[in-house]
MIDOSE-1310 file (N, C-alpha, C; in nm, 2 decimals, decimal comma, always signed):
residues 298
xxxx	+0,08/-0,12/+0,00/+0,00/+0,00/+0,00/+0,09/+0,12/+0,00; +0,05/+0,22/-0,08/+0,13/+0,35/-0,09/+0,13/+0,41/+0,05; +0,24/+0,46/+0,09/+0,25/+0,53/+0,23/+0,22/+0,67/+0,23; +0,17/+0,73/+0,12/+0,14/+0,87/+0,12/+0,01/+0,89/+0,20
xxxx	+0,01/+0,99/+0,29/-0,11/+1,02/+0,37/-0,23/+1,05/+0,29; -0,22/+1,10/+0,17/-0,33/+1,13/+0,09/-0,40/+1,00/+0,05; -0,33/+0,89/+0,06/-0,38/+0,76/+0,02/-0,40/+0,66/+0,14; -0,40/+0,72/+0,26/-0,43/+0,64/+0,38/-0,56/+0,57/+0,37
xxxx	-0,57/+0,45/+0,44/-0,68/+0,36/+0,43/-0,82/+0,44/+0,45; -0,82/+0,53/+0,55/-0,94/+0,60/+0,58/-0,98/+0,70/+0,47; -0,89/+0,73/+0,38/-0,92/+0,83/+0,27/-0,95/+0,75/+0,14; -0,94/+0,62/+0,15/-0,98/+0,54/+0,03/-1,13/+0,51/+0,03
xxxx	-1,19/+0,52/+0,14/-1,34/+0,50/+0,15/-1,42/+0,61/+0,09; -1,52/+0,58/+0,01/-1,60/+0,69/-0,05/-1,68/+0,76/+0,06; -1,71/+0,89/+0,04/-1,80/+0,96/+0,14/-1,94/+0,91/+0,13; -2,01/+0,91/+0,24/-2,15/+0,88/+0,24/-2,22/+0,99/+0,17
xxxx	-2,35/+0,97/+0,12/-2,42/+1,08/+0,06/-2,42/+1,21/+0,14; -2,44/+1,20/+0,27/-2,44/+1,32/+0,35/-2,31/+1,39/+0,36; -2,20/+1,31/+0,37/-2,06/+1,36/+0,37/-2,03/+1,43/+0,24; -2,08/+1,37/+0,13/-2,05/+1,42/+0,00/-2,12/+1,56/-0,01
xxxx	-2,24/+1,57/+0,03/-2,32/+1,70/+0,02/-2,25/+1,81/+0,10; -2,20/+1,77/+0,22/-2,13/+1,87/+0,30/-2,00/+1,91/+0,23; -1,93/+1,81/+0,18/-1,80/+1,84/+0,11/-1,82/+1,94/-0,01; -1,92/+1,91/-0,09/-1,95/+1,99/-0,20/-1,99/+2,13/-0,16
xxxx	-2,07/+2,14/-0,06/-2,10/+2,28/-0,01/-1,98/+2,35/+0,04; -1,89/+2,28/+0,11/-1,77/+2,35/+0,17/-1,68/+2,40/+0,06; -1,68/+2,32/-0,06/-1,60/+2,36/-0,17/-1,66/+2,45/-0,27; -1,79/+2,49/-0,24/-1,86/+2,58/-0,33/-1,90/+2,51/-0,46
xxxx	-1,92/+2,38/-0,45/-1,95/+2,30/-0,57/-2,10/+2,25/-0,57; -2,15/+2,25/-0,69/-2,28/+2,19/-0,71/-2,27/+2,09/-0,83; -2,33/+1,97/-0,82/-2,32/+1,88/-0,93/-2,39/+1,94/-1,06; -2,32/+1,93/-1,17/-2,36/+2,00/-1,29/-2,42/+1,89/-1,38
xxxx	-2,55/+1,90/-1,40/-2,62/+1,80/-1,48/-2,57/+1,80/-1,63; -2,53/+1,92/-1,67/-2,48/+1,93/-1,81/-2,35/+1,85/-1,83; -2,27/+1,82/-1,72/-2,15/+1,75/-1,73/-2,17/+1,60/-1,67; -2,30/+1,56/-1,65/-2,33/+1,43/-1,60/-2,25/+1,40/-1,47
xxxx	-2,25/+1,50/-1,38/-2,18/+1,48/-1,25/-2,26/+1,41/-1,15; -2,24/+1,28/-1,14/-2,31/+1,19/-1,04/-2,19/+1,12/-0,97; -2,17/+1,15/-0,84/-2,06/+1,11/-0,77/-2,09/+0,97/-0,70; -1,99/+0,88/-0,72/-2,01/+0,74/-0,67/-1,98/+0,74/-0,52
xxxx	-2,07/+0,68/-0,44/-2,06/+0,68/-0,30/-2,06/+0,53/-0,25; -2,05/+0,44/-0,33/-2,07/+0,30/-0,30/-1,93/+0,23/-0,30; -1,89/+0,18/-0,18/-1,75/+0,12/-0,17/-1,75/-0,01/-0,25; -1,85/-0,09/-0,26/-1,85/-0,22/-0,33/-1,83/-0,19/-0,48
xxxx	-1,90/-0,09/-0,53/-1,88/-0,06/-0,67/-1,74/-0,02/-0,70; -1,68/+0,06/-0,62/-1,54/+0,10/-0,64/-1,45/-0,02/-0,63; -1,47/-0,11/-0,54/-1,39/-0,23/-0,53/-1,40/-0,31/-0,66; -1,53/-0,32/-0,72/-1,55/-0,39/-0,84/-1,48/-0,33/-0,96
xxxx	-1,48/-0,20/-0,97/-1,41/-0,13/-1,08/-1,26/-0,16/-1,07; -1,20/-0,14/-0,95/-1,05/-0,16/-0,94/-1,02/-0,31/-0,96; -1,10/-0,40/-0,91/-1,07/-0,54/-0,94/-1,08/-0,57/-1,09; -1,18/-0,52/-1,15/-1,19/-0,54/-1,30/-1,08/-0,49/-1,38
xxxx	-1,01/-0,38/-1,33/-0,90/-0,32/-1,40/-0,77/-0,40/-1,40; -0,77/-0,50/-1,31/-0,65/-0,59/-1,31/-0,52/-0,51/-1,30; -0,52/-0,42/-1,20/-0,41/-0,33/-1,19/-0,28/-0,39/-1,13; -0,17/-0,35/-1,18/-0,04/-0,39/-1,12/+0,05/-0,26/-1,11
xxxx	+0,14/-0,26/-1,01/+0,23/-0,15/-1,00/+0,30/-0,12/-1,13; +0,29/+0,01/-1,16/+0,36/+0,06/-1,28/+0,26/+0,07/-1,40; +0,14/+0,02/-1,39/+0,04/+0,04/-1,49/+0,01/+0,19/-1,51; -0,01/+0,22/-1,64/-0,05/+0,36/-1,67/-0,20/+0,37/-1,70
xxxx	-0,26/+0,45/-1,63/-0,41/+0,46/-1,63/-0,45/+0,60/-1,67; -0,55/+0,61/-1,76/-0,62/+0,74/-1,79/-0,75/+0,73/-1,72; -0,78/+0,83/-1,64/-0,92/+0,84/-1,58/-0,98/+0,97/-1,63; -1,10/+0,95/-1,69/-1,18/+1,06/-1,74/-1,29/+1,10/-1,64
xxxx	-1,29/+1,23/-1,61/-1,39/+1,27/-1,51/-1,37/+1,22/-1,37; -1,25/+1,25/-1,31/-1,22/+1,20/-1,18/-1,30/+1,26/-1,07; -1,37/+1,38/-1,09/-1,45/+1,44/-0,99/-1,38/+1,47/-0,87; -1,41/+1,41/-0,75/-1,35/+1,44/-0,62/-1,24/+1,34/-0,59
xxxx	-1,20/+1,26/-0,69/-1,09/+1,17/-0,67/-1,11/+1,05/-0,59; -1,23/+1,01/-0,58/-1,26/+0,89/-0,50/-1,20/+0,76/-0,56; -1,23/+0,75/-0,69/-1,17/+0,64/-0,77/-1,02/+0,66/-0,79; -0,98/+0,78/-0,81/-0,84/+0,82/-0,84/-0,75/+0,77/-0,73
xxxx	-0,79/+0,79/-0,60/-0,71/+0,74/-0,49/-0,69/+0,59/-0,49; -0,80/+0,52/-0,52/-0,79/+0,37/-0,53/-0,69/+0,33/-0,64; -0,70/+0,40/-0,75/-0,60/+0,36/-0,86/-0,46/+0,39/-0,82; -0,43/+0,50/-0,76/-0,30/+0,54/-0,72/-0,25/+0,44/-0,61
xxxx	-0,34/+0,40/-0,52/-0,30/+0,31/-0,41/-0,26/+0,17/-0,46; -0,30/+0,14/-0,58/-0,26/+0,01/-0,64/-0,12/+0,01/-0,70; -0,06/+0,13/-0,70/+0,07/+0,15/-0,76/+0,07/+0,20/-0,90; -0,05/+0,22/-0,96/-0,06/+0,27/-1,10/-0,03/+0,42/-1,10
xxxx	+0,02/+0,46/-1,22/+0,03/+0,60/-1,25/-0,10/+0,65/-1,31; -0,15/+0,76/-1,28/-0,29/+0,80/-1,32/-0,28/+0,94/-1,38; -0,32/+0,95/-1,51/-0,35/+1,08/-1,57/-0,50/+1,11/-1,56; -0,54/+1,20/-1,48/-0,68/+1,23/-1,46/-0,71/+1,35/-1,54
xxxx	-0,82/+1,33/-1,63/-0,86/+1,44/-1,72/-0,99/+1,50/-1,67; -0,99/+1,62/-1,62/-1,10/+1,68/-1,56/-1,13/+1,82/-1,63; -1,26/+1,83/-1,67/-1,30/+1,95/-1,74/-1,35/+2,06/-1,65; -1,41/+2,03/-1,53/-1,46/+2,13/-1,44/-1,35/+2,20/-1,37
xxxx	-1,33/+2,33/-1,38/-1,21/+2,39/-1,32/-1,22/+2,39/-1,16; -1,34/+2,39/-1,10/-1,34/+2,38/-0,96/-1,30/+2,25/-0,91; -1,34/+2,14/-0,98/-1,30/+2,01/-0,94/-1,15/+1,99/-0,96; -1,10/+2,05/-1,07/-0,96/+2,04/-1,10/-0,88/+2,11/-0,99
xxxx	-0,93/+2,22/-0,94/-0,86/+2,29/-0,83/-0,86/+2,21/-0,70; -0,97/+2,14/-0,67/-0,98/+2,05/-0,56/-0,88/+1,94/-0,57; -0,87/+1,88/-0,68/-0,79/+1,76/-0,70/-0,64/+1,80/-0,69; -0,61/+1,92/-0,74/-0,47/+1,96/-0,73/-0,43/+1,98/-0,58
xxxx	-0,52/+2,03/-0,50/-0,49/+2,05/-0,36/-0,48/+1,92/-0,29; -0,57/+1,83/-0,32/-0,58/+1,70/-0,24/-0,47/+1,60/-0,28; -0,43/+1,60/-0,41/-0,34/+1,50/-0,45/-0,21/+1,55/-0,50; -0,18/+1,68/-0,48/-0,06/+1,74/-0,52/+0,06/+1,66/-0,45
xxxx	+0,16/+1,62/-0,52/+0,27/+1,55/-0,47/+0,26/+1,40/-0,45; +0,14/+1,35/-0,48/+0,13/+1,20/-0,47/+0,20/+1,14/-0,59; +0,28/+1,05/-0,57/+0,36/+0,99/-0,67/+0,27/+0,92/-0,78; +0,30/+0,95/-0,90/+0,22/+0,89/-1,01/+0,10/+0,96/-1,05
xxxx	+0,06/+1,07/-0,98/-0,06/+1,15/-1,02/-0,03/+1,26/-1,11; -0,10/+1,28/-1,21/-0,09/+1,39/-1,30/-0,23/+1,43/-1,34; -0,26/+1,56/-1,34/-0,39/+1,62/-1,37/-0,38/+1,70/-1,50; -0,48/+1,67/-1,59/-0,49/+1,75/-1,71/-0,63/+1,81/-1,71
xxxx	-0,63/+1,94/-1,70/-0,76/+2,02/-1,70/-0,80/+2,04/-1,84; -0,89/+1,96/-1,89/-0,92/+1,96/-2,04/-1,04/+1,88/-2,06; -1,10/+1,90/-2,18/-1,21/+1,82/-2,23/-1,14/+1,69/-2,28; -1,18/+1,57/-2,23/-1,12/+1,45/-2,27/-1,14/+1,42/-2,42
xxxx	-1,24/+1,48/-2,48/-1,26/+1,46/-2,63/-1,16/+1,54/-2,71; -1,09/+1,64/-2,65/-0,99/+1,72/-2,72/-0,85/+1,66/-2,70; -0,84/+1,55/-2,62/-0,71/+1,49/-2,59/-0,69/+1,37/-2,69; -0,59/+1,37/-2,77/-0,57/+1,26/-2,86/-0,50/+1,15/-2,79
xxxx	-0,56/+1,03/-2,79/-0,50/+0,91/-2,71/-0,35/+0,89/-2,75; -0,31/+0,91/-2,87/-0,17/+0,88/-2,91/-0,07/+0,97/-2,84; -0,12/+1,08/-2,78/-0,04/+1,17/-2,71/-0,02/+1,14/-2,56; -0,10/+1,04/-2,52/-0,10/+1,00/-2,37/-0,01/+0,88/-2,35
xxxx	+0,09/+0,90/-2,26/+0,19/+0,79/-2,24/+0,24/+0,74/-2,37; +0,30/+0,82/-2,45/+0,34/+0,78/-2,59/+0,43/+0,66/-2,58; +0,40/+0,56/-2,67/+0,48/+0,44/-2,68/+0,46/+0,34/-2,57; +0,37/+0,36/-2,48/+0,35/+0,27/-2,36/+0,21/+0,22/-2,36
xxxx	+0,18/+0,10/-2,32/+0,05/+0,05/-2,30/-0,03/+0,13/-2,19; -0,16/+0,15/-2,21/-0,23/+0,22/-2,11/-0,37/+0,15/-2,09; -0,43/+0,18/-1,97/-0,56/+0,14/-1,94/-0,65/+0,26/-1,92; -0,78/+0,25/-1,95/-0,87/+0,35/-1,94/-0,97/+0,30/-1,83
xxxx	-0,97/+0,37/-1,72/-1,06/+0,33/-1,60/-1,13/+0,46/-1,55; -1,26/+0,45/-1,55/-1,33/+0,58/-1,52/-1,48/+0,56/-1,50; -1,53/+0,64/-1,41/-1,68/+0,67/-1,40/-1,70/+0,78/-1,50; -1,73/+0,75/-1,62/-1,72/+0,86/-1,72/-1,85/+0,94/-1,73
xxxx	-1,84/+1,06/-1,77/-1,96/+1,14/-1,79/-2,05/+1,07/-1,89; -2,17/+1,04/-1,86/-2,25/+0,95/-1,94/-2,28/+1,01/-2,08; -2,29/+1,15/-2,09/-2,33/+1,21/-2,21/-2,22/+1,20/-2,32; -2,10/+1,16/-2,28/-1,99/+1,15/-2,38/-1,95/+1,00/-2,40
xxxx	-2,03/+0,91/-2,36/-1,99/+0,77/-2,36/-1,95/+0,73/-2,51; -2,04/+0,75/-2,60/-2,01/+0,71/-2,74/-1,89/+0,78/-2,80; -1,89/+0,92/-2,79/-1,77/+0,98/-2,85/-1,64/+0,95/-2,78; -1,65/+0,92/-2,66/-1,52/+0,88/-2,59/-1,47/+0,75/-2,63
xxxx	-1,57/+0,65/-2,65/-1,53/+0,52/-2,70/-1,47/+0,53/-2,84; -1,53/+0,62/-2,93/-1,48/+0,64/-3,06/-1,34/+0,70/-3,05; -1,32/+0,79/-2,96/-1,19/+0,86/-2,95/-1,08/+0,76/-2,91; -1,11/+0,68/-2,81/-1,00/+0,59/-2,76/-0,99/+0,46/-2,83
xxxx	-1,09/+0,41/-2,89/-1,08/+0,28/-2,95/-1,04/+0,29/-3,10; -1,07/+0,40/-3,16/-1,03/+0,41/-3,31/-0,89/+0,46/-3,32; -0,81/+0,39/-3,38/-0,67/+0,43/-3,39/-0,57/+0,31/-3,37; -0,45/+0,34/-3,38/-0,35/+0,23/-3,38/-0,31/+0,19/-3,23
xxxx	-0,35/+0,26/-3,13/-0,31/+0,22/-3,00/-0,43/+0,24/-2,90; -0,53/+0,15/-2,91/-0,64/+0,16/-2,81/-0,59/+0,11/-2,68; -0,66/+0,14/-2,57/-0,62/+0,09/-2,44/-0,62/-0,07/-2,44; -0,52/-0,13/-2,36/-0,52/-0,27/-2,35/-0,64/-0,32/-2,27
xxxx	-0,69/-0,24/-2,18/-0,80/-0,27/-2,10/-0,88/-0,14/-2,07; -1,01/-0,14/-2,08/-1,09/-0,03/-2,04/-1,20/-0,08/-1,94; -1,21/-0,01/-1,83/-1,31/-0,05/-1,73/-1,39/+0,08/-1,71; -1,52/+0,08/-1,75/-1,59/+0,21/-1,75/-1,73/+0,19/-1,68
xxxx	-1,76/+0,28/-1,60/-1,89/+0,28/-1,54/-1,98/+0,37/-1,63; -2,08/+0,30/-1,69/-2,17/+0,36/-1,79/-2,31/+0,33/-1,76; -2,41/+0,39/-1,83/-2,55/+0,35/-1,81/-2,56/+0,20/-1,84; -2,65/+0,14/-1,77/-2,67/-0,01/-1,78/-2,72/-0,04/-1,93
xxxx	-2,81/+0,04/-1,98/-2,86/+0,01/-2,11/-2,75/+0,02/-2,22; -2,66/+0,11/-2,20/-2,55/+0,13/-2,29/-2,45/+0,01/-2,28; -2,42/-0,03/-2,16/-2,33/-0,14/-2,14/-2,38/-0,27/-2,20; -2,51/-0,29/-2,18/-2,57/-0,41/-2,24/-2,57/-0,41/-2,39
xxxx	-2,59/-0,29/-2,44/-2,59/-0,27/-2,59/-2,45/-0,30/-2,65; -2,35/-0,25/-2,58/-2,21/-0,27/-2,63/-2,17/-0,42/-2,62; -2,21/-0,48/-2,51/-2,17/-0,62/-2,49/-2,26/-0,72/-2,55; -2,36/-0,68/-2,63/-2,47/-0,76/-2,68/-2,41/-0,87/-2,77
xxxx	-2,48/-0,99/-2,77/-2,45/-1,10/-2,86/-2,54/-1,08/-2,98; -2,52/-1,16/-3,09/-2,60/-1,15/-3,20/-2,75/-1,18/-3,16; -2,84/-1,10/-3,22/-2,98/-1,10/-3,18/-3,01/-0,96/-3,12; -2,91/-0,90/-3,05/-2,93/-0,77/-2,99/-2,83/-0,67/-3,03
xxxx	-2,75/-0,70/-3,14/-2,64/-0,61/-3,17/-2,69/-0,48/-3,22; -2,60/-0,38/-3,22/-2,63/-0,25/-3,27/-2,50/-0,20/-3,34; -2,50/-0,08/-3,40/-2,38/-0,03/-3,46/-2,27/-0,02/-3,36; -2,31/+0,03/-3,24/-2,21/+0,05/-3,13/-2,15/-0,08/-3,09
xxxx	-2,23/-0,19/-3,08/-2,18/-0,32/-3,05/-2,07/-0,36/-3,15; -2,10/-0,35/-3,28/-2,00/-0,39/-3,38/-1,88/-0,30/-3,38; -1,90/-0,17/-3,36/-1,78/-0,08/-3,35/-1,69/-0,12/-3,24; -1,74/-0,14/-3,12/-1,66/-0,18/-3,01/-1,60/-0,32/-3,02
xxxx	-1,68/-0,41/-3,06/-1,64/-0,55/-3,06/-1,54/-0,58/-3,18; -1,53/-0,49/-3,27/-1,43/-0,50/-3,37/-1,29/-0,49/-3,31; -1,28/-0,41/-3,20/-1,15/-0,38/-3,14/-1,13/-0,46/-3,01; -1,24/-0,48/-2,94/-1,22/-0,54/-2,80/-1,34/-0,64/-2,77
xxxx	-1,31/-0,73/-2,69/-1,41/-0,81/-2,63/-1,48/-0,73/-2,52; -1,61/-0,75/-2,50/-1,69/-0,67/-2,41/-1,77/-0,75/-2,31; -1,77/-0,72/-2,19/-1,85/-0,79/-2,09/-1,90/-0,69/-1,98; -2,02/-0,72/-1,93/-2,07/-0,64/-1,82/-2,03/-0,71/-1,69
xxxx	-1,95/-0,65/-1,61/-1,89/-0,70/-1,49/-1,99/-0,70/-1,38; -2,06/-0,59/-1,36/-2,16/-0,58/-1,24/-2,26/-0,47/-1,27; -2,37/-0,48/-1,21/-2,47/-0,38/-1,22/-2,46/-0,29/-1,10; -2,47/-0,16/-1,12/-2,46/-0,06/-1,01/-2,59/+0,02/-1,00
xxxx	-2,66/+0,01/-0,89/-2,79/+0,08/-0,88/-2,78/+0,23/-0,88; -2,88/+0,30/-0,92/-2,88/+0,45/-0,91/-2,85/+0,50/-0,78; -2,90/+0,43/-0,67/-2,88/+0,47/-0,53/-2,73/+0,48/-0,49; -2,64/+0,42/-0,57/-2,50/+0,42/-0,54/-2,43/+0,55/-0,57
xxxx	-2,51/+0,65/-0,63/-2,46/+0,78/-0,67/-2,53/+0,89/-0,59; -2,46/+1,00/-0,58/-2,51/+1,13/-0,53/-2,48/+1,24/-0,62; -2,57/+1,31/-0,68/-2,71/+1,28/-0,68/-2,74/+1,15/-0,76; -2,85/+1,08/-0,73/-2,88/+0,96/-0,80/-2,93/+0,99/-0,94
xxxx	-2,87/+0,92/-1,04/-2,92/+0,94/-1,18/-3,06/+0,87/-1,19; -3,12/+0,89/-1,31/-3,25/+0,83/-1,33/-3,25/+0,69/-1,37; -3,13/+0,64/-1,40/-3,12/+0,50/-1,45/-3,01/+0,43/-1,37; -3,01/+0,29/-1,37/-2,91/+0,21/-1,32/-2,79/+0,22/-1,41
xxxx	-2,67/+0,18/-1,36/-2,55/+0,18/-1,43/-2,49/+0,04/-1,43; -2,37/+0,03/-1,50/-2,30/-0,10/-1,50/-2,16/-0,08/-1,52; -2,08/-0,17/-1,47/-1,93/-0,17/-1,50/-1,91/-0,25/-1,62; -1,85/-0,19/-1,72/-1,82/-0,25/-1,85/-1,67/-0,27/-1,87
xxxx	-1,63/-0,39/-1,90/-1,49/-0,41/-1,93/-1,47/-0,45/-2,07; -1,37/-0,38/-2,13/-1,33/-0,40/-2,27/-1,19/-0,44/-2,27; -1,16/-0,56/-2,33/-1,03/-0,61/-2,34/-0,98/-0,61/-2,49; -0,88/-0,54/-2,52/-0,83/-0,52/-2,65/-0,80/-0,65/-2,72
xxxx	-0,85/-0,67/-2,84/-0,82/-0,79/-2,92/-0,67/-0,78/-2,96; -0,61/-0,90/-2,97/-0,47/-0,90/-3,02/-0,47/-0,85/-3,16; -0,57/-0,89/-3,24/-0,58/-0,85/-3,38/-0,73/-0,81/-3,40; -0,75/-0,68/-3,44/-0,89/-0,64/-3,46/-0,95/-0,71/-3,58
xxxx	-1,08/-0,73/-3,58/-1,15/-0,80/-3,69/-1,12/-0,73/-3,82; -1,13/-0,60/-3,82/-1,10/-0,51/-3,94/-0,99/-0,42/-3,89; -0,87/-0,43/-3,95/-0,76/-0,35/-3,90/-0,77/-0,20/-3,93; -0,69/-0,12/-3,86/-0,68/+0,02/-3,88/-0,64/+0,05/-4,03
xxxx	-0,70/+0,14/-4,09/-0,66/+0,18/-4,23/-0,78/+0,22/-4,30; -0,76/+0,25/-4,43/-0,87/+0,30/-4,51/-0,99/+0,21/-4,52; -0,96/+0,08/-4,51/-1,07/-0,02/-4,52/-1,17/-0,01/-4,40; -1,12/+0,04/-4,29/-1,21/+0,04/-4,18/-1,33/+0,13/-4,19
xxxx	-1,30/+0,24/-4,26/-1,41/+0,34/-4,29/-1,52/+0,27/-4,37; -1,48/+0,19/-4,47/-1,58/+0,12/-4,55/-1,66/+0,02/-4,47; -1,59/-0,04/-4,38/-1,66/-0,14/-4,29/-1,76/-0,07/-4,21; -1,73/+0,04/-4,15/-1,83/+0,12/-4,07/-1,94/+0,16/-4,16
xxxx	-1,91/+0,20/-4,28/-2,02/+0,25/-4,37/-2,12/+0,14/-4,40; -2,07/+0,01/-4,42/-2,15/-0,10/-4,44/-2,24/-0,13/-4,32; -2,18/-0,13/-4,20/-2,25/-0,16/-4,08/-2,36/-0,05/-4,05; -2,32/+0,07/-4,06/-2,41/+0,18/-4,04/-2,53/+0,17/-4,14
xxxx	-2,50/+0,13/-4,26/-2,61/+0,12/-4,36/-2,71/+0,01/-4,31; -2,66/-0,10/-4,26/-2,75/-0,20/-4,21/-2,83/-0,16/-4,10; -2,78/-0,09/-4,00/-2,85/-0,05/-3,88/-2,94/+0,07/-3,91; -2,92/+0,15/-4,01/-3,02/+0,25/-4,04/-3,15/+0,20/-4,08
xxxx	-3,15/+0,07/-4,12/-3,28/+0,00/-4,16/-3,29/-0,12/-4,07; -3,28/-0,11/-3,94/-3,27/-0,22/-3,85/-3,40/-0,30/-3,84; -3,51/-0,24/-3,88/-3,64/-0,32/-3,88/-3,66/-0,39/-4,01; -3,58/-0,36/-4,11/-3,60/-0,43/-4,24/-3,51/-0,55/-4,25
xxxx	-3,54/-0,64/-4,34/-3,46/-0,75/-4,37/-3,32/-0,70/-4,42; -3,21/-0,77/-4,39/-3,08/-0,72/-4,42/-3,06/-0,70/-4,58; -3,12/-0,78/-4,66/-3,11/-0,76/-4,80/-3,17/-0,63/-4,84; -3,30/-0,61/-4,80/-3,37/-0,48/-4,84/-3,30/-0,36/-4,78
xxxx	-3,25/-0,37/-4,66/-3,19/-0,25/-4,60/-3,06/-0,21/-4,67; -2,97/-0,31/-4,70/-2,85/-0,28/-4,76/-2,87/-0,23/-4,91; -2,97/-0,29/-4,97/-3,00/-0,24/-5,11/-3,05/-0,10/-5,11; -3,12/-0,07/-5,01/-3,18/+0,07/-5,00/-3,07/+0,17/-4,97
xxxx	-2,98/+0,14/-4,88/-2,89/+0,23/-4,82/-2,76/+0,25/-4,90; -2,72/+0,14/-4,98/-2,59/+0,14/-5,04/-2,60/+0,15/-5,19; -2,50/+0,20/-5,26/-2,50/+0,21/-5,40/-2,46/+0,08/-5,47; -2,54/-0,03/-5,43/-2,52/-0,16/-5,48/-2,65/-0,22/-5,53
xxxx	-2,64/-0,30/-5,63/-2,76/-0,36/-5,69/-2,81/-0,47/-5,60; -2,94/-0,50/-5,61/-3,00/-0,61/-5,53/-2,92/-0,74/-5,56; -2,88/-0,76/-5,68/-2,81/-0,88/-5,72/-2,67/-0,89/-5,65; -2,60/-0,78/-5,64/-2,47/-0,78/-5,57/-2,49/-0,81/-5,42
xxxx	-2,59/-0,75/-5,36/-2,62/-0,77/-5,22/-2,66/-0,92/-5,20; -2,74/-0,97/-5,28/-2,79/-1,11/-5,27/-2,67/-1,21/-5,28; -2,58/-1,18/-5,37/-2,47/-1,27/-5,39/-2,38/-1,27/-5,27; -2,35/-1,15/-5,21/-2,27/-1,14/-5,09/-2,33/-1,21/-4,98
xxxx	-2,46/-1,19/-4,96/-2,53/-1,26/-4,85/-2,52/-1,42/-4,86; -2,54/-1,46/-4,98/-2,53/-1,61/-5,01/-2,39/-1,66/-4,98; -2,29/-1,58/-5,03/-2,15/-1,62/-5,01/-2,11/-1,63/-4,86; -2,18/-1,55/-4,78/-2,15/-1,55/-4,63/-2,25/-1,64/-4,56
xxxx	-2,34/-1,72/-4,63/-2,44/-1,80/-4,57/-2,53/-1,73/-4,48; -2,57/-1,61/-4,52/-2,66/-1,52/-4,44/-2,79/-1,52/-4,52; -2,90/-1,57/-4,46/-3,03/-1,57/-4,53/-3,08/-1,42/-4,55; -3,13/-1,38/-4,66/-3,16/-1,24/-4,69/-3,27/-1,19/-4,60
xxxx	-3,35/-1,27/-4,53/-3,46/-1,22/-4,45/-3,42/-1,19/-4,31; -3,29/-1,21/-4,27/-3,25/-1,18/-4,13/-3,24/-1,03/-4,11; -3,25/-0,99/-3,98/-3,24/-0,85/-3,94/-3,10/-0,82/-3,91; -3,05/-0,69/-3,92/-2,91/-0,66/-3,90/-2,86/-0,69/-3,76
xxxx	-2,95/-0,68/-3,66/-2,91/-0,70/-3,52/-2,88/-0,85/-3,49; -2,91/-0,94/-3,58/-2,89/-1,08/-3,56/-2,75/-1,12/-3,62; -2,69/-1,04/-3,70/-2,56/-1,07/-3,76/-2,45/-1,07/-3,65; -2,36/-1,17/-3,66/-2,24/-1,17/-3,58/-2,13/-1,09/-3,63
xxxx	-2,02/-1,06/-3,55/-1,91/-0,99/-3,60/-1,85/-1,06/-3,73; -1,84/-1,19/-3,72/-1,78/-1,27/-3,83/-1,86/-1,25/-3,96; -1,99/-1,24/-3,94/-2,08/-1,23/-4,06/-2,06/-1,09/-4,12; -2,05/-0,98/-4,04/-2,03/-0,85/-4,09/-1,90/-0,84/-4,16
xxxx	-1,79/-0,90/-4,10/-1,66/-0,90/-4,16/-1,66/-0,97/-4,30; -1,74/-1,09/-4,30/-1,75/-1,16/-4,43/-1,82/-1,07/-4,54; -1,92/-1,01/-4,50/-1,99/-0,92/-4,59/-1,90/-0,81/-4,64; -1,82/-0,75/-4,55/-1,73/-0,65/-4,60/-1,62/-0,70/-4,69
xxxx	-1,58/-0,82/-4,66/-1,47/-0,88/-4,74/-1,52/-0,90/-4,89; -1,66/-0,92/-4,90/-1,72/-0,94/-5,03/-1,75/-0,81/-5,10; -1,81/-0,72/-5,02/-1,86/-0,59/-5,07/-1,77/-0,47/-5,07; -1,66/-0,48/-4,99/-1,58/-0,37/-4,96/-1,52/-0,30/-5,08
xxxx	-1,47/-0,39/-5,18/-1,42/-0,33/-5,30/-1,52/-0,25/-5,38; -1,64/-0,31/-5,39/-1,75/-0,24/-5,46/-1,78/-0,10/-5,39; -1,78/-0,10/-5,26/-1,81/+0,02/-5,18/-1,71/+0,12/-5,20; -1,58/+0,08/-5,21/-1,47/+0,17/-5,23/-1,48/+0,24/-5,36
xxxx	-1,53/+0,17/-5,46/-1,54/+0,22/-5,60/-1,66/+0,30/-5,62; -1,76/+0,29/-5,53/-1,89/+0,36/-5,55/-1,88/+0,49/-5,47; -1,95/+0,60/-5,52/-1,96/+0,72/-5,44/-2,04/+0,70/-5,31; -2,01/+0,78/-5,21/-2,08/+0,78/-5,09/-2,22/+0,83/-5,11
xx	-2,32/+0,77/-5,03/-2,46/+0,82/-5,05/-2,52/+0,76/-5,16; -2,65/+0,80/-5,18/-2,73/+0,74/-5,29/-2,79/+0,86/-5,37
């Protein structure tokens, strides 16, 4: 255990809702709905996040939206180095005061969506561990997973519905499922009730773990844009049969789509949410060249 007094055992416990309200009042802070500021006050949920992150001394962690540093302290106590990215200037000021001088802690006062992942811990593996602001879940995933160096492991506290959508199996897939699962395996580790936060959000949450694949299904490069174009086309017509949806959305003939489906052993009356990652990749392997040669849109 780190011997820094800022990481003493009694300081690793989250505040109770009452303690949190008093702390916020003393600091002149009010939770900002526009920034999805819901502070975690449940020790079991914090334990689950840290355990899911599989931390070892020396790990490099990016934490988005550290808030009052409740999770940050746990991450630092594990021996990890933490780059905390905080947008709210008042919370950033609090964190600087509370964790100044703690070995391994670095604070970046910025919008996480303006920080390019390749500039973080350049040349070294990293983990993304955070109770993220829920309104930036999708753009944050796109920012960190798209590129040549996605996190080796991401453990994120997100809305339950979003976590289930990302980790969905064929039958419940969505564009977001395919986008994430192209790069990482996804699993819901634990459900976290709304009462675990102060103020309580309107929905339950979940701890989502994403483990980077050794080799993505569709590698980084020009071809990946075409793959996403194909998948997006399918899900824009998610209530339609896959043959009809792709024919309507893409500059391809019905015969071309039918031949590709047959080549991948996909019956044309299936819905897009039933296709597996392998089936989407097979379709792209067949249709990708034609999409690249065709103009975008219809």
